[in-house]
C-alpha positions in Angstrom: 118.1 71.0 65.1 118.4 67.7 66.8 117.8 67.3 70.6 119.9 64.8 72.5 119.5 63.7 76.1 122.3 62.3 78.1 122.6 61.2 81.7 125.8 60.1 83.6 126.6 59.2 87.2 129.4 58.5 89.6 128.9 55.1 91.2 128.1 55.5 94.9 131.2 55.2 97.1 129.7 55.7 100.5 129.5 52.1 101.8 132.4 52.7 104.1 132.6 56.5 104.7 136.1 56.3 106.3 137.8 54.8 103.3 135.8 55.4 100.2 135.1 58.2 97.9 137.3 60.5 95.8 139.6 62.7 97.9 138.5 66.4 97.8 141.3 68.5 99.3 140.5 71.8 100.8 141.0 75.0 98.8 141.7 78.4 100.3 142.5 82.0 99.3 146.2 81.6 99.8 149.0 81.4 97.2 148.4 80.7 93.5 147.4 77.0 93.0 145.6 76.8 96.4 142.3 76.5 94.6 141.8 72.7 94.2 138.9 72.1 91.7 138.4 68.3 91.2 136.7 67.2 87.9 134.1 64.6 88.5 135.1 61.3 86.7 131.6 60.0 85.8 131.7 56.2 85.6 128.1 55.2 84.9 126.4 55.8 81.5 122.7 55.8 82.1 121.9 57.4 78.7 124.6 58.2 76.1 123.0 58.1 72.6 125.9 59.8 70.9 128.7 57.9 72.7 129.9 61.3 74.2 131.5 59.7 77.2 133.7 57.0 75.7 137.1 58.7 76.1 139.2 60.7 78.6 138.5 58.7 81.8 134.9 59.8 82.1 135.6 63.5 82.4 133.9 64.8 79.3 130.1 64.6 79.2 129.5 66.6 76.0 131.4 67.5 72.8 130.7 70.7 70.9 129.2 72.3 69.0 125.9 72.3 71.1 123.6 74.5 73.1 123.1 72.8 76.4 120.9 72.8 79.5 122.5 70.9 82.4 121.4 69.8 85.9 124.3 68.4 87.9 124.8 67.3 91.5 127.5 66.0 93.7 127.3 64.3 97.1 130.0 64.7 99.7 130.9 63.1 103.0 133.3 64.0 105.9 133.0 67.7 105.7 133.9 70.3 108.4 131.3 72.6 109.8 132.0 76.1 108.5 133.4 75.0 105.2 131.7 75.3 101.9 131.7 73.5 98.6 131.0 74.6 95.0 130.1 72.9 91.8 130.5 74.4 88.3 130.9 73.5 84.6 134.0 74.1 82.6 135.1 73.8 78.9 138.3 72.0 77.7 139.9 71.6 74.3 142.8 69.6 72.9 145.4 72.2 71.9 148.6 71.0 70.3 147.9 67.5 71.6 147.3 68.7 75.2 143.9 68.5 77.0 143.7 72.2 78.0 141.3 74.1 80.3 139.6 76.9 78.4 137.3 78.5 81.0 134.8 77.9 83.8 131.3 78.5 82.4 128.2 79.8 84.1 127.7 80.2 87.9 129.4 78.2 90.6 126.8 76.9 92.9 127.7 76.9 96.6 126.7 75.0 99.7 127.7 76.2 103.2 128.3 73.3 105.7 126.3 74.3 108.8 126.0 72.6 112.2 124.7 69.0 111.8 125.4 68.9 108.1 129.0 67.6 107.9 128.0 64.0 107.4 126.4 64.2 104.0 125.9 67.2 101.7 124.3 67.4 98.2 125.3 70.4 96.0 123.1 70.9 92.9 123.4 73.3 90.0 121.6 74.2 86.8 123.3 75.8 83.8 122.6 76.8 80.2 125.3 77.6 77.6 126.9 77.1 74.3 129.8 74.7 73.7 131.8 75.7 70.6 133.1 73.1 68.1 136.0 71.0 69.3 135.4 71.9 73.0 134.4 69.5 75.8 132.1 70.0 78.7 133.0 68.8 82.2 131.8 69.3 85.8 134.0 70.0 88.8 133.7 70.6 92.6 135.9 72.3 95.2 135.9 72.5 99.0 136.7 75.8 100.9 138.1 76.7 104.3 138.4 73.3 105.9 141.3 71.8 107.9 140.9 68.3 106.4 139.7 66.9 103.0 136.1 65.8 102.3 135.1 62.8 100.1 133.1 62.8 96.8 130.8 59.8 97.2 128.4 60.3 94.4 127.4 62.6 91.5 125.1 62.8 88.5 124.6 65.0 85.5 121.6 65.3 83.1 122.2 67.1 79.7 119.8 68.3 77.1 121.8 69.3 74.0 120.6 71.0 70.8 122.8 70.5 67.7 
């Protein structure tokens, strides 16, 4: 087996908290489609020895087959007290020419926004799993029970893959 280490990031977008970052709309338990998971578009390649990150707008961080261990984090601004955010991994695959979601994988890590925490929150998660051949690994975040959107202002992911 070969071990490969990769590390990707999302360039910091918090220089102007009122106008920067990636919009993270609120999700809720309402009608179908009211869950709004946003895939992190990593745009910095710190380590990419297999050129895993070259296609698909920075969404994919690993191609299968591989066993993986992942540590990921996302940094948010402009949150509402009482809301919560989650981060998780998911698998995708091109099926009949269409980039298709296969399934969320592993646990979804949650952070509740308590009093005094709405300005800046870090959500971290650790996962282990297997990515089958032809599938792609991605990381996403959502934001629950808030009246207004938050902003994604940074993220990172470290991957140890066994092939």
